[in-house]
VMD Tcl script that builds the backbone (N, CA, C; Angstrom):
set m [mol new atoms 348]
animate dup $m
set s [atomselect $m all]
$s set {name element resname resid chain x y z} {
  {N N ILE 1 A -129.254 44.893 -46.051}
  {CA C ILE 1 A -129.358 43.522 -46.419}
  {C C ILE 1 A -128.605 43.509 -47.728}
  {N N SER 2 A -127.892 42.959 -48.115}
  {CA C SER 2 A -127.339 42.552 -49.415}
  {C C SER 2 A -128.032 42.199 -50.706}
  {N N PRO 3 A -127.843 42.538 -52.136}
  {CA C PRO 3 A -128.928 42.197 -52.903}
  {C C PRO 3 A -129.289 40.763 -53.121}
  {N N PRO 4 A -128.156 39.619 -52.490}
  {CA C PRO 4 A -128.409 38.290 -52.944}
  {C C PRO 4 A -129.193 37.921 -51.458}
  {N N SER 5 A -128.931 38.207 -50.617}
  {CA C SER 5 A -129.724 37.985 -49.208}
  {C C SER 5 A -131.078 38.331 -49.585}
  {N N ARG 6 A -131.599 39.540 -49.738}
  {CA C ARG 6 A -132.786 40.197 -50.051}
  {C C ARG 6 A -133.586 39.403 -51.217}
  {N N GLU 7 A -132.789 39.095 -52.723}
  {CA C GLU 7 A -133.468 38.102 -53.484}
  {C C GLU 7 A -134.124 36.456 -53.041}
  {N N LYS 8 A -132.777 36.153 -51.947}
  {CA C LYS 8 A -132.950 34.877 -51.279}
  {C C LYS 8 A -134.294 35.171 -50.492}
  {N N MET 9 A -134.590 36.272 -49.573}
  {CA C MET 9 A -135.651 36.312 -48.598}
  {C C MET 9 A -136.716 36.804 -49.373}
  {N N ILE 10 A -137.453 37.351 -50.579}
  {CA C ILE 10 A -138.051 37.307 -51.689}
  {C C ILE 10 A -138.789 36.061 -51.832}
  {N N SER 11 A -137.580 35.629 -51.837}
  {CA C SER 11 A -138.064 33.878 -53.135}
  {C C SER 11 A -138.391 33.300 -51.956}
  {N N GLU 12 A -138.110 33.296 -50.802}
  {CA C GLU 12 A -138.167 32.145 -49.772}
  {C C GLU 12 A -139.570 32.963 -49.161}
  {N N LEU 13 A -139.948 34.418 -49.252}
  {CA C LEU 13 A -141.456 34.660 -48.777}
  {C C LEU 13 A -142.542 34.363 -50.138}
  {N N ASN 14 A -142.150 34.275 -51.225}
  {CA C ASN 14 A -143.319 33.609 -52.124}
  {C C ASN 14 A -143.303 32.576 -52.188}
  {N N SER 15 A -142.052 31.568 -51.636}
  {CA C SER 15 A -142.304 29.997 -52.253}
  {C C SER 15 A -143.607 29.336 -51.485}
  {N N LEU 16 A -143.437 29.682 -49.991}
  {CA C LEU 16 A -144.798 29.069 -49.051}
  {C C LEU 16 A -144.613 27.931 -48.756}
  {N N GLU 17 A -143.416 27.263 -49.360}
  {CA C GLU 17 A -142.842 26.013 -49.052}
  {C C GLU 17 A -142.551 25.616 -47.655}
  {N N TYR 18 A -142.211 26.513 -46.943}
  {CA C TYR 18 A -141.482 26.507 -45.508}
  {C C TYR 18 A -142.368 27.776 -44.924}
  {N N ASN 19 A -142.287 27.524 -43.400}
  {CA C ASN 19 A -142.877 28.203 -42.476}
  {C C ASN 19 A -142.125 29.659 -42.493}
  {N N PHE 20 A -142.348 30.886 -42.026}
  {CA C PHE 20 A -141.610 32.018 -42.077}
  {C C PHE 20 A -142.477 32.693 -41.076}
  {N N THR 21 A -141.262 32.642 -39.855}
  {CA C THR 21 A -141.728 33.322 -38.883}
  {C C THR 21 A -140.928 34.556 -38.276}
  {N N LEU 22 A -141.841 35.820 -37.492}
  {CA C LEU 22 A -141.235 36.910 -37.036}
  {C C LEU 22 A -141.058 36.790 -35.744}
  {N N VAL 23 A -140.171 37.526 -35.037}
  {CA C VAL 23 A -139.962 37.369 -33.507}
  {C C VAL 23 A -140.187 39.079 -33.168}
  {N N ILE 24 A -140.889 39.289 -32.414}
  {CA C ILE 24 A -141.037 40.511 -32.055}
  {C C ILE 24 A -140.721 40.705 -30.485}
  {N N SER 25 A -139.314 41.598 -30.029}
  {CA C SER 25 A -138.893 41.220 -28.851}
  {C C SER 25 A -139.045 42.837 -28.263}
  {N N TRP 26 A -139.203 42.718 -26.721}
  {CA C TRP 26 A -139.402 44.151 -26.018}
  {C C TRP 26 A -138.371 44.107 -24.773}
  {N N THR 27 A -138.013 45.005 -24.400}
  {CA C THR 27 A -136.691 45.083 -23.237}
  {C C THR 27 A -137.847 46.439 -22.575}
  {N N VAL 28 A -137.427 46.067 -21.234}
  {CA C VAL 28 A -137.948 47.503 -20.125}
  {C C VAL 28 A -136.965 47.458 -19.231}
  {N N GLN 29 A -136.438 48.789 -19.253}
  {CA C GLN 29 A -135.530 49.463 -18.231}
  {C C GLN 29 A -136.248 49.847 -16.832}
  {N N ARG 30 A -136.109 49.371 -15.627}
  {CA C ARG 30 A -136.435 49.996 -14.507}
  {C C ARG 30 A -135.351 50.386 -13.722}
  {N N ASN 31 A -136.023 51.768 -12.999}
  {CA C ASN 31 A -135.285 52.216 -11.881}
  {C C ASN 31 A -134.811 51.395 -10.566}
  {N N LEU 32 A -133.434 50.907 -10.505}
  {CA C LEU 32 A -133.072 50.130 -9.250}
  {C C LEU 32 A -133.422 50.631 -7.934}
  {N N SER 33 A -133.496 52.047 -8.019}
  {CA C SER 33 A -133.954 53.358 -6.599}
  {C C SER 33 A -135.125 52.936 -6.119}
  {N N LEU 34 A -135.945 52.638 -7.135}
  {CA C LEU 34 A -137.572 52.137 -6.956}
  {C C LEU 34 A -137.704 51.053 -5.986}
  {N N GLY 35 A -136.818 50.382 -5.907}
  {CA C GLY 35 A -137.356 49.014 -5.607}
  {C C GLY 35 A -137.319 47.666 -6.469}
  {N N ALA 36 A -136.686 47.542 -7.450}
  {CA C ALA 36 A -136.582 46.489 -8.670}
  {C C ALA 36 A -135.599 46.271 -8.429}
  {N N LYS 37 A -136.111 44.419 -8.774}
  {CA C LYS 37 A -134.910 43.424 -8.319}
  {C C LYS 37 A -133.648 43.262 -9.253}
  {N N ALA 38 A -134.268 43.990 -10.822}
  {CA C ALA 38 A -133.426 43.783 -11.416}
  {C C ALA 38 A -133.812 45.180 -12.572}
  {N N GLU 39 A -132.689 45.555 -13.021}
  {CA C GLU 39 A -133.159 46.853 -13.879}
  {C C GLU 39 A -133.379 46.727 -15.147}
  {N N ILE 40 A -133.024 45.644 -15.768}
  {CA C ILE 40 A -133.586 44.960 -17.477}
  {C C ILE 40 A -134.305 44.020 -17.111}
  {N N THR 41 A -135.306 44.112 -18.021}
  {CA C THR 41 A -136.074 42.532 -18.139}
  {C C THR 41 A -136.649 42.658 -19.850}
  {N N SER 42 A -136.950 41.707 -20.613}
  {CA C SER 42 A -137.155 41.062 -21.418}
  {C C SER 42 A -137.911 40.341 -21.875}
  {N N ASP 43 A -138.445 39.985 -22.879}
  {CA C ASP 43 A -139.471 38.999 -23.518}
  {C C ASP 43 A -139.540 39.054 -25.233}
  {N N LYS 44 A -139.939 37.853 -25.701}
  {CA C LYS 44 A -140.325 37.993 -27.342}
  {C C LYS 44 A -141.466 37.411 -27.192}
  {N N TYR 45 A -141.849 37.277 -28.623}
  {CA C TYR 45 A -142.984 36.802 -29.201}
  {C C TYR 45 A -142.859 36.284 -30.334}
  {N N THR 46 A -143.326 35.229 -31.000}
  {CA C THR 46 A -142.937 34.177 -32.001}
  {C C THR 46 A -143.993 34.206 -32.808}
  {N N VAL 47 A -144.272 34.814 -33.552}
  {CA C VAL 47 A -145.696 34.314 -34.915}
  {C C VAL 47 A -145.089 34.056 -36.081}
  {N N SER 48 A -145.939 33.143 -36.507}
  {CA C SER 48 A -145.873 32.748 -38.311}
  {C C SER 48 A -146.720 33.415 -39.149}
  {N N LEU 49 A -145.976 33.886 -39.914}
  {CA C LEU 49 A -146.888 34.824 -40.818}
  {C C LEU 49 A -147.527 34.082 -42.049}
  {N N SER 50 A -148.891 34.643 -42.267}
  {CA C SER 50 A -149.750 33.907 -42.739}
  {C C SER 50 A -149.247 34.601 -44.340}
  {N N ASN 51 A -149.832 33.724 -45.299}
  {CA C ASN 51 A -149.238 33.311 -46.791}
  {C C ASN 51 A -149.569 35.029 -47.586}
  {N N GLN 52 A -150.496 35.819 -47.231}
  {CA C GLN 52 A -151.034 36.803 -47.883}
  {C C GLN 52 A -149.914 37.980 -46.768}
  {N N THR 53 A -149.668 37.969 -45.464}
  {CA C THR 53 A -148.431 38.776 -45.013}
  {C C THR 53 A -147.078 38.499 -45.882}
  {N N ARG 54 A -146.694 37.857 -46.094}
  {CA C ARG 54 A -145.593 37.160 -46.601}
  {C C ARG 54 A -145.618 37.407 -48.392}
  {N N LYS 55 A -146.824 37.283 -49.129}
  {CA C LYS 55 A -146.626 37.698 -50.553}
  {C C LYS 55 A -146.393 39.568 -50.353}
  {N N GLY 56 A -147.397 40.306 -49.265}
  {CA C GLY 56 A -146.999 41.538 -49.080}
  {C C GLY 56 A -145.809 42.052 -48.808}
  {N N ILE 57 A -145.316 41.273 -48.179}
  {CA C ILE 57 A -143.789 41.718 -47.416}
  {C C ILE 57 A -142.558 41.672 -48.785}
  {N N ALA 58 A -142.988 40.296 -49.076}
  {CA C ALA 58 A -142.115 40.319 -50.558}
  {C C ALA 58 A -142.211 41.213 -51.564}
  {N N LYS 59 A -143.509 41.791 -51.819}
  {CA C LYS 59 A -143.935 42.623 -52.707}
  {C C LYS 59 A -143.292 43.914 -52.187}
  {N N MET 60 A -143.297 44.283 -51.252}
  {CA C MET 60 A -142.880 45.515 -50.478}
  {C C MET 60 A -141.142 45.388 -50.861}
  {N N MET 61 A -140.700 44.555 -50.978}
  {CA C MET 61 A -139.405 44.688 -50.890}
  {C C MET 61 A -138.869 44.237 -52.345}
  {N N SER 62 A -139.645 44.219 -53.710}
  {CA C SER 62 A -139.243 43.847 -54.607}
  {C C SER 62 A -139.780 44.924 -55.449}
  {N N SER 63 A -140.683 45.984 -55.438}
  {CA C SER 63 A -140.935 47.347 -55.879}
  {C C SER 63 A -140.729 48.385 -55.229}
  {N N ASN 64 A -140.517 49.411 -56.228}
  {CA C ASN 64 A -140.505 50.825 -55.624}
  {C C ASN 64 A -141.730 51.542 -54.646}
  {N N ASP 65 A -142.973 51.296 -55.436}
  {CA C ASP 65 A -144.071 51.415 -54.667}
  {C C ASP 65 A -145.026 50.398 -54.517}
  {N N SER 66 A -144.933 50.467 -53.239}
  {CA C SER 66 A -146.124 49.296 -53.031}
  {C C SER 66 A -147.052 49.623 -51.730}
  {N N PRO 67 A -148.125 49.047 -51.215}
  {CA C PRO 67 A -148.888 49.344 -50.219}
  {C C PRO 67 A -148.265 48.771 -48.885}
  {N N ASP 68 A -148.449 49.489 -47.780}
  {CA C ASP 68 A -148.132 49.078 -46.250}
  {C C ASP 68 A -148.660 47.687 -46.454}
  {N N VAL 69 A -148.149 47.199 -45.229}
  {CA C VAL 69 A -148.260 45.193 -44.912}
  {C C VAL 69 A -148.665 45.549 -43.634}
  {N N ILE 70 A -149.707 44.933 -43.280}
  {CA C ILE 70 A -150.422 44.383 -41.980}
  {C C ILE 70 A -149.584 43.204 -41.070}
  {N N LEU 71 A -149.235 43.342 -40.074}
  {CA C LEU 71 A -148.342 42.324 -39.593}
  {C C LEU 71 A -149.621 42.108 -38.432}
  {N N GLU 72 A -150.269 40.929 -38.884}
  {CA C GLU 72 A -151.675 40.573 -37.706}
  {C C GLU 72 A -151.355 40.175 -36.132}
  {N N TYR 73 A -151.890 40.270 -35.428}
  {CA C TYR 73 A -151.972 40.154 -34.021}
  {C C TYR 73 A -150.212 39.761 -33.502}
  {N N ILE 74 A -149.615 40.744 -33.995}
  {CA C ILE 74 A -148.047 40.372 -33.418}
  {C C ILE 74 A -147.556 41.315 -32.069}
  {N N TYR 75 A -148.439 42.381 -31.879}
  {CA C TYR 75 A -147.681 43.133 -30.556}
  {C C TYR 75 A -148.719 43.412 -29.432}
  {N N PRO 76 A -148.142 43.089 -28.355}
  {CA C PRO 76 A -149.060 43.357 -27.280}
  {C C PRO 76 A -149.310 44.456 -27.065}
  {N N TRP 77 A -150.699 44.574 -26.344}
  {CA C TRP 77 A -150.979 46.598 -26.325}
  {C C TRP 77 A -150.351 46.663 -25.193}
  {N N TYR 78 A -150.574 45.990 -23.928}
  {CA C TYR 78 A -149.845 46.036 -22.599}
  {C C TYR 78 A -148.762 45.093 -21.886}
  {N N ILE 79 A -148.059 45.464 -21.624}
  {CA C ILE 79 A -146.833 44.871 -20.890}
  {C C ILE 79 A -146.897 44.834 -19.228}
  {N N LYS 80 A -146.453 43.976 -18.711}
  {CA C LYS 80 A -146.402 44.273 -17.275}
  {C C LYS 80 A -145.015 43.692 -16.789}
  {N N ALA 81 A -144.190 44.373 -15.946}
  {CA C ALA 81 A -142.736 44.289 -15.781}
  {C C ALA 81 A -143.054 44.351 -14.352}
  {N N PRO 82 A -142.822 43.315 -13.576}
  {CA C PRO 82 A -142.955 43.315 -12.019}
  {C C PRO 82 A -141.512 43.242 -11.794}
  {N N SER 83 A -141.016 43.630 -10.468}
  {CA C SER 83 A -139.398 44.138 -10.413}
  {C C SER 83 A -138.763 42.649 -10.331}
  {N N VAL 84 A -139.206 41.452 -10.725}
  {CA C VAL 84 A -138.211 40.276 -10.297}
  {C C VAL 84 A -138.601 39.153 -11.468}
  {N N SER 85 A -139.549 39.444 -12.752}
  {CA C SER 85 A -139.918 38.722 -13.385}
  {C C SER 85 A -139.750 39.393 -14.853}
  {N N THR 86 A -140.026 38.358 -15.851}
  {CA C THR 86 A -139.447 39.115 -17.327}
  {C C THR 86 A -140.981 39.640 -17.402}
  {N N ALA 87 A -140.736 40.437 -18.526}
  {CA C ALA 87 A -142.288 41.255 -18.950}
  {C C ALA 87 A -142.647 40.877 -19.756}
  {N N LYS 88 A -144.102 40.453 -19.304}
  {CA C LYS 88 A -144.775 39.481 -20.059}
  {C C LYS 88 A -146.013 40.255 -20.509}
  {N N PRO 89 A -147.022 40.066 -21.558}
  {CA C PRO 89 A -148.199 40.643 -21.982}
  {C C PRO 89 A -148.929 40.384 -20.809}
  {N N VAL 90 A -149.861 41.743 -20.549}
  {CA C VAL 90 A -151.171 41.627 -19.612}
  {C C VAL 90 A -152.256 41.024 -20.568}
  {N N LYS 91 A -152.293 39.695 -20.432}
  {CA C LYS 91 A -153.690 38.972 -21.320}
  {C C LYS 91 A -155.029 39.595 -20.853}
  {N N GLN 92 A -155.192 39.829 -19.824}
  {CA C GLN 92 A -156.734 40.195 -19.053}
  {C C GLN 92 A -157.067 41.736 -19.856}
  {N N LEU 93 A -155.889 42.583 -20.485}
  {CA C LEU 93 A -156.522 43.354 -21.118}
  {C C LEU 93 A -156.047 43.556 -22.908}
  {N N LEU 94 A -155.969 42.149 -23.514}
  {CA C LEU 94 A -156.009 41.943 -24.649}
  {C C LEU 94 A -157.443 42.098 -25.408}
  {N N ASP 95 A -157.258 42.323 -26.449}
  {CA C ASP 95 A -158.634 42.712 -27.197}
  {C C ASP 95 A -159.352 41.378 -27.464}
  {N N ASN 96 A -160.229 40.647 -27.126}
  {CA C ASN 96 A -160.714 39.766 -27.528}
  {C C ASN 96 A -159.695 38.389 -27.322}
  {N N GLY 97 A -158.565 38.728 -26.359}
  {CA C GLY 97 A -157.525 37.569 -26.466}
  {C C GLY 97 A -156.402 37.850 -27.404}
  {N N ASN 98 A -156.332 38.744 -28.236}
  {CA C ASN 98 A -155.500 39.012 -29.169}
  {C C ASN 98 A -154.436 40.193 -29.195}
  {N N PHE 99 A -153.251 39.649 -29.562}
  {CA C PHE 99 A -152.310 41.185 -29.560}
  {C C PHE 99 A -152.932 42.173 -30.711}
  {N N ARG 100 A -152.038 43.180 -31.029}
  {CA C ARG 100 A -152.537 44.298 -31.673}
  {C C ARG 100 A -151.779 44.058 -32.963}
  {N N ASN 101 A -152.245 44.647 -34.272}
  {CA C ASN 101 A -151.788 44.655 -35.308}
  {C C ASN 101 A -151.022 45.870 -35.627}
  {N N LEU 102 A -149.713 45.621 -36.288}
  {CA C LEU 102 A -149.025 46.872 -36.460}
  {C C LEU 102 A -149.005 46.603 -37.971}
  {N N THR 103 A -149.024 48.281 -38.682}
  {CA C THR 103 A -148.608 48.026 -40.072}
  {C C THR 103 A -147.390 48.610 -40.392}
  {N N ILE 104 A -146.572 48.022 -41.147}
  {CA C ILE 104 A -145.473 48.313 -41.699}
  {C C ILE 104 A -145.336 48.885 -43.202}
  {N N SER 105 A -144.011 49.720 -43.151}
  {CA C SER 105 A -143.761 50.224 -44.436}
  {C C SER 105 A -142.523 50.257 -45.100}
  {N N LEU 106 A -142.131 49.962 -46.010}
  {CA C LEU 106 A -140.917 50.059 -46.364}
  {C C LEU 106 A -140.682 51.327 -46.974}
  {N N LYS 107 A -139.412 52.532 -46.259}
  {CA C LYS 107 A -139.270 53.676 -46.879}
  {C C LYS 107 A -137.964 53.304 -47.583}
  {N N LYS 108 A -137.928 54.293 -48.714}
  {CA C LYS 108 A -136.615 54.519 -49.399}
  {C C LYS 108 A -136.413 55.744 -49.844}
  {N N GLU 109 A -134.902 56.276 -50.195}
  {CA C GLU 109 A -134.601 57.350 -50.207}
  {C C GLU 109 A -133.781 57.007 -51.501}
  {N N ALA 110 A -132.755 57.912 -52.150}
  {CA C ALA 110 A -132.092 57.802 -53.412}
  {C C ALA 110 A -130.886 57.201 -52.470}
  {N N GLY 111 A -130.499 56.335 -53.813}
  {CA C GLY 111 A -129.345 55.218 -53.456}
  {C C GLY 111 A -129.667 53.788 -52.784}
  {N N THR 112 A -129.172 53.352 -52.049}
  {CA C THR 112 A -129.326 52.183 -51.323}
  {C C THR 112 A -130.144 52.419 -49.452}
  {N N THR 113 A -130.473 53.291 -49.327}
  {CA C THR 113 A -130.970 53.757 -47.882}
  {C C THR 113 A -132.356 53.205 -47.494}
  {N N GLU 114 A -132.895 52.204 -46.921}
  {CA C GLU 114 A -134.047 51.847 -46.556}
  {C C GLU 114 A -133.957 51.705 -45.332}
  {N N TRP 115 A -135.561 51.598 -44.840}
  {CA C TRP 115 A -135.476 51.510 -43.381}
  {C C TRP 115 A -137.375 50.984 -43.053}
  {N N TRP 116 A -137.536 50.376 -42.246}
  {CA C TRP 116 A -139.064 49.731 -41.731}
  {C C TRP 116 A -139.691 50.788 -41.490}
}
mol reanalyze $m
mol bondsrecalc $m
mol representation Tube
mol addrep $m
C-alpha cells in the first residue's frame, strides 16, 4: 500500500463517519474424479467493522508496536461444499449461531515489507 493510500485508509478508519466493511472469501477445490460437478466453488461474507475494531486497525497501521486486533464474528468454522452448489457456512455447527473471531497482527520487517 502506498504511503498516501495508507494515510487515507487510517484517516477513514478513524473518522467513523462512514461504514467500513471487510470481505472474507473462501475457495474450495474439489476432485472431479470423485463425482463433483464443479471443480472450484467459492463464497464470501461481508461484515461491517465495529468502531473499536476500526480504531485498533488504524492504530496498528500507524504505529510500530501495537497489539493484535480481533475481528469479531468474521470467519465460518465449518464450510459445506456440495458437488453442485456454492461453498456455504454450516449454520447448524456455528457456536450460538455466530461465526468465529480472527485475531490479526501486522508484521513488519526492516524497510517497507509488511504482512497481516
